[in-house]
C-alpha positions in Angstrom: 96.4 -147.2 41.0 99.5 -145.3 39.9 102.6 -147.3 39.1 105.4 -146.9 41.6 108.5 -145.2 40.1 111.5 -147.4 39.8 114.8 -145.9 40.8 118.2 -147.5 40.1 120.8 -146.4 42.7 124.4 -147.1 41.6 126.9 -146.3 44.3 129.8 -148.1 46.0 129.3 -146.6 49.4 127.3 -149.2 51.3 126.2 -146.8 54.1 125.1 -144.1 51.6 123.2 -146.7 49.6 121.3 -148.0 52.6 120.3 -144.5 53.9 119.3 -143.3 50.4 117.3 -146.5 49.7 115.4 -145.9 53.0 114.7 -142.3 52.1 113.4 -143.2 48.6 111.4 -146.1 49.9 109.7 -143.8 52.4 108.1 -142.2 49.4 107.1 -145.6 48.0 109.6 -145.6 45.2 110.8 -149.1 44.2 114.6 -149.0 44.6 117.1 -151.3 42.9 120.8 -151.1 43.9 124.1 -151.7 42.1 127.5 -151.2 43.8 129.6 -150.6 40.7 129.3 -149.3 37.1 129.2 -152.6 35.2 126.6 -154.0 37.6 124.6 -150.8 37.2 124.6 -151.1 33.5 123.4 -154.7 33.7 120.7 -153.8 36.2 119.5 -150.9 34.0 119.1 -153.4 31.1 117.2 -155.9 33.3 115.1 -153.5 35.3 114.4 -150.6 32.9 114.2 -148.0 35.7 112.3 -144.7 35.5 115.3 -142.8 37.0 119.0 -143.5 37.8 120.9 -142.1 40.7 124.6 -142.5 39.8 127.7 -141.9 41.9 130.7 -140.4 40.1 133.6 -141.9 42.0 133.5 -145.7 41.9 136.0 -148.5 41.3 136.0 -150.4 38.0 133.9 -148.0 36.0 133.4 -144.4 37.2 130.0 -142.7 37.0 130.9 -140.5 34.1 131.7 -143.6 32.0 128.5 -145.3 33.0 126.4 -142.2 32.2 128.1 -141.9 28.8 127.2 -145.5 28.0 123.6 -145.0 29.2 123.1 -141.8 27.2 124.4 -143.4 24.0 122.0 -146.3 24.2 118.5 -145.5 22.7 116.9 -147.8 25.4 118.2 -145.5 28.2 118.7 -142.1 26.5 115.4 -140.8 27.8 115.8 -142.0 31.4 116.9 -139.1 33.7 120.4 -139.7 35.2 121.2 -137.8 38.3 124.8 -137.7 39.2 125.6 -138.0 42.9 129.0 -136.7 43.8 131.3 -135.7 46.7 133.4 -134.4 43.8 133.5 -130.9 45.1 135.0 -132.2 48.4 137.1 -135.1 47.0 137.9 -134.1 43.4 141.6 -133.7 44.2 141.8 -137.3 45.4 140.8 -138.9 42.2 142.2 -139.1 38.7 138.8 -138.3 37.1 139.0 -134.9 35.4 136.2 -132.4 36.4 135.8 -131.5 32.7 134.3 -135.0 32.0 131.1 -133.9 33.9 130.5 -131.0 31.6 130.4 -133.0 28.4 127.7 -135.3 29.6 124.0 -134.9 29.0 122.9 -135.9 32.5 119.9 -134.2 33.9 121.3 -133.1 37.3 124.2 -133.1 39.7 123.6 -133.6 43.4 126.4 -132.9 45.9 127.0 -135.4 48.7 126.1 -135.1 51.5 122.5 -134.4 50.4 119.6 -133.8 52.7 116.7 -136.2 52.4 114.4 -133.3 51.4 116.7 -132.1 48.7 117.2 -135.6 47.3 113.4 -136.3 47.2 112.8 -132.8 45.6 115.3 -133.5 42.8 114.0 -137.0 42.2 110.4 -135.9 42.1 111.2 -133.0 39.7 112.9 -135.3 37.2 110.2 -138.0 37.4 107.5 -135.4 36.7 109.4 -134.4 33.6 109.3 -137.9 32.2 105.7 -138.3 33.2 105.9 -141.3 35.5 
């Protein structure tokens, strides 16, 4: 039996988290959830996910900061991090500079809203690359 891929979803939007979790679980992925950056980092350490879906705009610690910390840590540097963002639509409403995103070594950017098909296609593509 093949092992179920474990996905950590870090996002502060409760509705988005619930709908995304449902979509991912429909493909039998095991989904863990964190609602802000520090909790996400803690869960990543505890759960050792195969892939991380990470929102950019969150309170406390934004997604860029979390991604930077994950990529600097040898335990997580090989885990694909897919940035989820409504940044294109809401970039002007936040103090986070767009340029932050270009300096990160994350594997993908997914614009919100994202269709279930697109989300699953991106997740599957990056999981195949890491061989889970």
